[in-house]
GUZA-719364 format. One record per atom (N, C-alpha, C, O): residue number from 1; z, x, y; residue in three letters. Coordinates in steps of 0.02 Angstrom, whole numbers, plus 50000, padded with zeros to 5 digits. Last residue first. Example, Ala and Ser with C-alpha at 12.3 -4.5 7.8 and 13.67 -1.06 7.14 Angstrom:
BEGIN
{num->2, Z->50354, X->50642, Y->49888, residuo->ser}
{num->2, Z->50357, X->50684, Y->49947, residuo->ser}
{num->2, Z->50394, X->50645, Y->50002, residuo->ser}
{num->2, Z->50402, X->50670, Y->50057, residuo->ser}
{num->1, Z->50390, X->50660, Y->49716, residuo->ala}
{num->1, Z->50390, X->50615, Y->49775, residuo->ala}
{num->1, Z->50390, X->50660, Y->49835, residuo->ala}
{num->1, Z->50423, X->50712, Y->49834, residuo->ala}
***
This chain:
BEGIN
{num->62, Z->49051, X->50539, Y->51551, residuo->ile}
{num->62, Z->48985, X->50584, Y->51580, residuo->ile}
{num->62, Z->48966, X->50609, Y->51519, residuo->ile}
{num->62, Z->48917, X->50647, Y->51515, residuo->ile}
{num->61, Z->49170, X->50415, Y->51526, residuo->ala}
{num->61, Z->49134, X->50466, Y->51487, residuo->ala}
{num->61, Z->49058, X->50499, Y->51530, residuo->ala}
{num->61, Z->49011, X->50460, Y->51531, residuo->ala}
{num->60, Z->49258, X->50336, Y->51628, residuo->lys}
{num->60, Z->49194, X->50321, Y->51602, residuo->lys}
{num->60, Z->49189, X->50393, Y->51587, residuo->lys}
{num->60, Z->49202, X->50433, Y->51632, residuo->lys}
{num->59, Z->49430, X->50264, Y->51631, residuo->leu}
{num->59, Z->49390, X->50322, Y->51638, residuo->leu}
{num->59, Z->49312, X->50297, Y->51602, residuo->leu}
{num->59, Z->49307, X->50252, Y->51561, residuo->leu}
{num->58, Z->49550, X->50180, Y->51686, residuo->arg}
{num->58, Z->49497, X->50174, Y->51641, residuo->arg}
{num->58, Z->49457, X->50229, Y->51686, residuo->arg}
{num->58, Z->49452, X->50236, Y->51747, residuo->arg}
{num->57, Z->49736, X->50144, Y->51668, residuo->ile}
{num->57, Z->49676, X->50184, Y->51678, residuo->ile}
{num->57, Z->49617, X->50183, Y->51655, residuo->ile}
{num->57, Z->49617, X->50185, Y->51594, residuo->ile}
{num->56, Z->49867, X->50022, Y->51674, residuo->arg}
{num->56, Z->49795, X->50071, Y->51643, residuo->arg}
{num->56, Z->49745, X->50099, Y->51699, residuo->arg}
{num->56, Z->49726, X->50078, Y->51753, residuo->arg}
{num->55, Z->49958, X->49952, Y->51715, residuo->his}
{num->55, Z->49984, X->50016, Y->51706, residuo->his}
{num->55, Z->49925, X->50048, Y->51646, residuo->his}
{num->55, Z->49934, X->50082, Y->51596, residuo->his}
{num->54, Z->49950, X->49816, Y->51774, residuo->gly}
{num->54, Z->49942, X->49829, Y->51701, residuo->gly}
{num->54, Z->49953, X->49902, Y->51682, residuo->gly}
{num->54, Z->49956, X->49910, Y->51621, residuo->gly}
{num->53, Z->49972, X->49882, Y->51909, residuo->val}
{num->53, Z->50019, X->49824, Y->51884, residuo->val}
{num->53, Z->50008, X->49816, Y->51808, residuo->val}
{num->53, Z->50059, X->49809, Y->51775, residuo->val}
{num->52, Z->49870, X->49959, Y->51932, residuo->leu}
{num->52, Z->49943, X->49982, Y->51942, residuo->leu}
{num->52, Z->49996, X->49927, Y->51902, residuo->leu}
{num->52, Z->50049, X->49940, Y->51873, residuo->leu}
{num->51, Z->49716, X->50018, Y->51861, residuo->asp}
{num->51, Z->49785, X->49951, Y->51876, residuo->asp}
{num->51, Z->49850, X->49965, Y->51880, residuo->asp}
{num->51, Z->49884, X->49982, Y->51832, residuo->asp}
{num->50, Z->49597, X->50099, Y->51920, residuo->val}
{num->50, Z->49670, X->50109, Y->51903, residuo->val}
{num->50, Z->49714, X->50046, Y->51933, residuo->val}
{num->50, Z->49734, X->50029, Y->51988, residuo->val}
{num->49, Z->49435, X->50126, Y->51858, residuo->glu}
{num->49, Z->49491, X->50086, Y->51888, residuo->glu}
{num->49, Z->49538, X->50101, Y->51864, residuo->glu}
{num->49, Z->49544, X->50117, Y->51805, residuo->glu}
{num->48, Z->49350, X->50233, Y->51850, residuo->ile}
{num->48, Z->49330, X->50173, Y->51853, residuo->ile}
{num->48, Z->49355, X->50126, Y->51889, residuo->ile}
{num->48, Z->49328, X->50091, Y->51932, residuo->ile}
{num->47, Z->49315, X->50409, Y->51863, residuo->leu}
{num->47, Z->49360, X->50350, Y->51873, residuo->leu}
{num->47, Z->49315, X->50277, Y->51886, residuo->leu}
{num->47, Z->49264, X->50270, Y->51919, residuo->leu}
{num->46, Z->49231, X->50507, Y->51739, residuo->val}
{num->46, Z->49225, X->50478, Y->51818, residuo->val}
{num->46, Z->49281, X->50401, Y->51816, residuo->val}
{num->46, Z->49280, X->50355, Y->51774, residuo->val}
{num->45, Z->49233, X->50642, Y->51643, residuo->gly}
{num->45, Z->49225, X->50574, Y->51669, residuo->gly}
{num->45, Z->49225, X->50558, Y->51723, residuo->gly}
{num->45, Z->49217, X->50602, Y->51765, residuo->gly}
{num->44, Z->49288, X->50749, Y->51537, residuo->asp}
{num->44, Z->49223, X->50750, Y->51584, residuo->asp}
{num->44, Z->49206, X->50667, Y->51577, residuo->asp}
{num->44, Z->49179, X->50637, Y->51531, residuo->asp}
{num->43, Z->49459, X->50776, Y->51545, residuo->val}
{num->43, Z->49399, X->50736, Y->51531, residuo->val}
{num->43, Z->49338, X->50735, Y->51561, residuo->val}
{num->43, Z->49337, X->50717, Y->51619, residuo->val}
{num->42, Z->49601, X->50859, Y->51492, residuo->thr}
{num->42, Z->49551, X->50855, Y->51542, residuo->thr}
{num->42, Z->49481, X->50826, Y->51509, residuo->thr}
{num->42, Z->49454, X->50850, Y->51459, residuo->thr}
{num->41, Z->49778, X->50841, Y->51478, residuo->met}
{num->41, Z->49718, X->50839, Y->51451, residuo->met}
{num->41, Z->49669, X->50839, Y->51499, residuo->met}
{num->41, Z->49687, X->50819, Y->51554, residuo->met}
{num->40, Z->49942, X->50885, Y->51432, residuo->thr}
{num->40, Z->49879, X->50872, Y->51470, residuo->thr}
{num->40, Z->49811, X->50875, Y->51431, residuo->thr}
{num->40, Z->49795, X->50899, Y->51377, residuo->thr}
{num->39, Z->50111, X->50830, Y->51424, residuo->glu}
{num->39, Z->50059, X->50836, Y->51376, residuo->glu}
{num->39, Z->50010, X->50837, Y->51433, residuo->glu}
{num->39, Z->50022, X->50800, Y->51481, residuo->glu}
{num->38, Z->50244, X->50817, Y->51492, residuo->gly}
{num->38, Z->50202, X->50870, Y->51496, residuo->gly}
{num->38, Z->50136, X->50893, Y->51464, residuo->gly}
{num->38, Z->50109, X->50948, Y->51470, residuo->gly}
{num->37, Z->50266, X->50693, Y->51483, residuo->phe}
{num->37, Z->50298, X->50734, Y->51432, residuo->phe}
{num->37, Z->50276, X->50790, Y->51427, residuo->phe}
{num->37, Z->50278, X->50822, Y->51375, residuo->phe}
{num->36, Z->50210, X->50614, Y->51557, residuo->ile}
{num->36, Z->50279, X->50637, Y->51580, residuo->ile}
{num->36, Z->50307, X->50669, Y->51536, residuo->ile}
{num->36, Z->50367, X->50680, Y->51538, residuo->ile}
{num->35, Z->50040, X->50685, Y->51560, residuo->ser}
{num->35, Z->50102, X->50640, Y->51526, residuo->ser}
{num->35, Z->50156, X->50641, Y->51565, residuo->ser}
{num->35, Z->50150, X->50674, Y->51616, residuo->ser}
{num->34, Z->49884, X->50708, Y->51654, residuo->arg}
{num->34, Z->49951, X->50739, Y->51613, residuo->arg}
{num->34, Z->50002, X->50688, Y->51607, residuo->arg}
{num->34, Z->50005, X->50646, Y->51652, residuo->arg}
{num->33, Z->49731, X->50736, Y->51687, residuo->leu}
{num->33, Z->49778, X->50700, Y->51655, residuo->leu}
{num->33, Z->49843, X->50744, Y->51624, residuo->leu}
{num->33, Z->49847, X->50792, Y->51586, residuo->leu}
{num->32, Z->49585, X->50785, Y->51767, residuo->ala}
{num->32, Z->49637, X->50805, Y->51712, residuo->ala}
{num->32, Z->49722, X->50753, Y->51739, residuo->ala}
{num->32, Z->49751, X->50744, Y->51792, residuo->ala}
{num->31, Z->49419, X->50746, Y->51753, residuo->ile}
{num->31, Z->49486, X->50721, Y->51765, residuo->ile}
{num->31, Z->49537, X->50747, Y->51737, residuo->ile}
{num->31, Z->49542, X->50737, Y->51676, residuo->ile}
{num->30, Z->49282, X->50830, Y->51827, residuo->lys}
{num->30, Z->49326, X->50816, Y->51779, residuo->lys}
{num->30, Z->49377, X->50767, Y->51805, residuo->lys}
{num->30, Z->49381, X->50749, Y->51864, residuo->lys}
{num->29, Z->49215, X->50878, Y->51964, residuo->gly}
{num->29, Z->49181, X->50822, Y->51920, residuo->gly}
{num->29, Z->49227, X->50810, Y->51845, residuo->gly}
{num->29, Z->49197, X->50775, Y->51805, residuo->gly}
{num->28, Z->49325, X->50954, Y->52004, residuo->asp}
{num->28, Z->49246, X->50970, Y->51986, residuo->asp}
{num->28, Z->49229, X->50938, Y->51940, residuo->asp}
{num->28, Z->49226, X->50957, Y->51881, residuo->asp}
{num->27, Z->49447, X->50865, Y->51984, residuo->ile}
{num->27, Z->49451, X->50919, Y->51983, residuo->ile}
{num->27, Z->49370, X->50940, Y->51949, residuo->ile}
{num->27, Z->49357, X->50941, Y->51889, residuo->ile}
{num->26, Z->49567, X->50721, Y->52016, residuo->pro}
{num->26, Z->49496, X->50746, Y->51987, residuo->pro}
{num->26, Z->49488, X->50834, Y->52007, residuo->pro}
{num->26, Z->49530, X->50859, Y->52045, residuo->pro}
{num->25, Z->49733, X->50690, Y->51920, residuo->val}
{num->25, Z->49689, X->50737, Y->51974, residuo->val}
{num->25, Z->49609, X->50752, Y->51954, residuo->val}
{num->25, Z->49588, X->50780, Y->51904, residuo->val}
{num->24, Z->49853, X->50620, Y->51896, residuo->leu}
{num->24, Z->49789, X->50610, Y->51878, residuo->leu}
{num->24, Z->49752, X->50648, Y->51936, residuo->leu}
{num->24, Z->49749, X->50627, Y->51994, residuo->leu}
{num->23, Z->50002, X->50566, Y->51803, residuo->ser}
{num->23, Z->49965, X->50581, Y->51855, residuo->ser}
{num->23, Z->49900, X->50616, Y->51838, residuo->ser}
{num->23, Z->49887, X->50637, Y->51781, residuo->ser}
{num->22, Z->50077, X->50529, Y->51679, residuo->gly}
{num->22, Z->50106, X->50506, Y->51755, residuo->gly}
{num->22, Z->50068, X->50561, Y->51813, residuo->gly}
{num->22, Z->50100, X->50592, Y->51856, residuo->gly}
{num->21, Z->50034, X->50409, Y->51552, residuo->val}
{num->21, Z->50022, X->50456, Y->51616, residuo->val}
{num->21, Z->50058, X->50458, Y->51673, residuo->val}
{num->21, Z->50070, X->50411, Y->51711, residuo->val}
{num->20, Z->50081, X->50356, Y->51411, residuo->ser}
{num->20, Z->50127, X->50386, Y->51478, residuo->ser}
{num->20, Z->50097, X->50439, Y->51527, residuo->ser}
{num->20, Z->50122, X->50494, Y->51540, residuo->ser}
{num->19, Z->49945, X->50412, Y->51324, residuo->glu}
{num->19, Z->49981, X->50362, Y->51353, residuo->glu}
{num->19, Z->50043, X->50409, Y->51389, residuo->glu}
{num->19, Z->50050, X->50470, Y->51393, residuo->glu}
{num->18, Z->49765, X->50446, Y->51297, residuo->met}
{num->18, Z->49823, X->50466, Y->51324, residuo->met}
{num->18, Z->49876, X->50415, Y->51350, residuo->met}
{num->18, Z->49858, X->50376, Y->51394, residuo->met}
{num->17, Z->49654, X->50368, Y->51262, residuo->ile}
{num->17, Z->49659, X->50444, Y->51257, residuo->ile}
{num->17, Z->49719, X->50464, Y->51266, residuo->ile}
{num->17, Z->49730, X->50515, Y->51234, residuo->ile}
{num->16, Z->49573, X->50231, Y->51167, residuo->leu}
{num->16, Z->49643, X->50262, Y->51215, residuo->leu}
{num->16, Z->49665, X->50326, Y->51195, residuo->leu}
{num->16, Z->49687, X->50343, Y->51140, residuo->leu}
{num->15, Z->49423, X->50181, Y->51232, residuo->glu}
{num->15, Z->49464, X->50206, Y->51180, residuo->glu}
{num->15, Z->49523, X->50228, Y->51209, residuo->glu}
{num->15, Z->49527, X->50243, Y->51269, residuo->glu}
{num->14, Z->49302, X->50059, Y->51223, residuo->glu}
{num->14, Z->49346, X->50068, Y->51264, residuo->glu}
{num->14, Z->49391, X->50107, Y->51213, residuo->glu}
{num->14, Z->49403, X->50081, Y->51159, residuo->glu}
{num->13, Z->49111, X->50081, Y->51215, residuo->gln}
{num->13, Z->49193, X->50053, Y->51178, residuo->gln}
{num->13, Z->49240, X->50085, Y->51216, residuo->gln}
{num->13, Z->49225, X->50137, Y->51244, residuo->gln}
{num->12, Z->49004, X->50096, Y->51273, residuo->gly}
{num->12, Z->49006, X->50031, Y->51262, residuo->gly}
{num->12, Z->49082, X->50016, Y->51226, residuo->gly}
{num->12, Z->49105, X->49960, Y->51213, residuo->gly}
{num->11, Z->48993, X->50226, Y->51255, residuo->glu}
{num->11, Z->48956, X->50174, Y->51217, residuo->glu}
{num->11, Z->48969, X->50116, Y->51205, residuo->glu}
{num->11, Z->48958, X->50083, Y->51154, residuo->glu}
{num->10, Z->49165, X->50254, Y->51327, residuo->arg}
{num->10, Z->49103, X->50272, Y->51293, residuo->arg}
{num->10, Z->49056, X->50238, Y->51237, residuo->arg}
{num->10, Z->49078, X->50224, Y->51181, residuo->arg}
{num->9, Z->49292, X->50240, Y->51418, residuo->leu}
{num->9, Z->49228, X->50201, Y->51392, residuo->leu}
{num->9, Z->49163, X->50250, Y->51395, residuo->leu}
{num->9, Z->49127, X->50273, Y->51439, residuo->leu}
{num->8, Z->49460, X->50282, Y->51403, residuo->ile}
{num->8, Z->49370, X->50311, Y->51410, residuo->ile}
{num->8, Z->49351, X->50258, Y->51380, residuo->ile}
{num->8, Z->49377, X->50230, Y->51332, residuo->ile}
{num->7, Z->49614, X->50253, Y->51473, residuo->tyr}
{num->7, Z->49564, X->50239, Y->51408, residuo->tyr}
{num->7, Z->49497, X->50271, Y->51440, residuo->tyr}
{num->7, Z->49490, X->50280, Y->51500, residuo->tyr}
{num->6, Z->49787, X->50283, Y->51484, residuo->ala}
{num->6, Z->49711, X->50317, Y->51524, residuo->ala}
{num->6, Z->49672, X->50288, Y->51445, residuo->ala}
{num->6, Z->49690, X->50297, Y->51387, residuo->ala}
{num->5, Z->49943, X->50197, Y->51543, residuo->ser}
{num->5, Z->49901, X->50222, Y->51472, residuo->ser}
{num->5, Z->49823, X->50223, Y->51517, residuo->ser}
{num->5, Z->49804, X->50185, Y->51562, residuo->ser}
{num->4, Z->50073, X->50249, Y->51645, residuo->ser}
{num->4, Z->49997, X->50224, Y->51615, residuo->ser}
{num->4, Z->49965, X->50251, Y->51577, residuo->ser}
{num->4, Z->49955, X->50312, Y->51569, residuo->ser}
{num->3, Z->50214, X->50253, Y->51727, residuo->glu}
{num->3, Z->50169, X->50276, Y->51696, residuo->glu}
{num->3, Z->50135, X->50238, Y->51659, residuo->glu}
{num->3, Z->50163, X->50188, Y->51638, residuo->glu}
{num->2, Z->50346, X->50177, Y->51791, residuo->cys}
{num->2, Z->50289, X->50193, Y->51806, residuo->cys}
{num->2, Z->50233, X->50229, Y->51791, residuo->cys}
{num->2, Z->50197, X->50241, Y->51839, residuo->cys}
{num->1, Z->50481, X->50114, Y->51709, residuo->met}
{num->1, Z->50437, X->50158, Y->51713, residuo->met}
{num->1, Z->50380, X->50150, Y->51751, residuo->met}
{num->1, Z->50356, X->50096, Y->51735, residuo->met}
***
């Protein structure tokens, strides 16, 4: 599978916020995440990195 895990960086600490992320969409300064299971989450943050080989998405809280 090609899904990734999403992490958010807050105050120097990285926290797992969602596993099995299938899509990521920027919306008005926020990031909308959707898992392959239909779970959704919107995060106040910016994209730092998408590592396709490592299956990791890194966001920074704002």
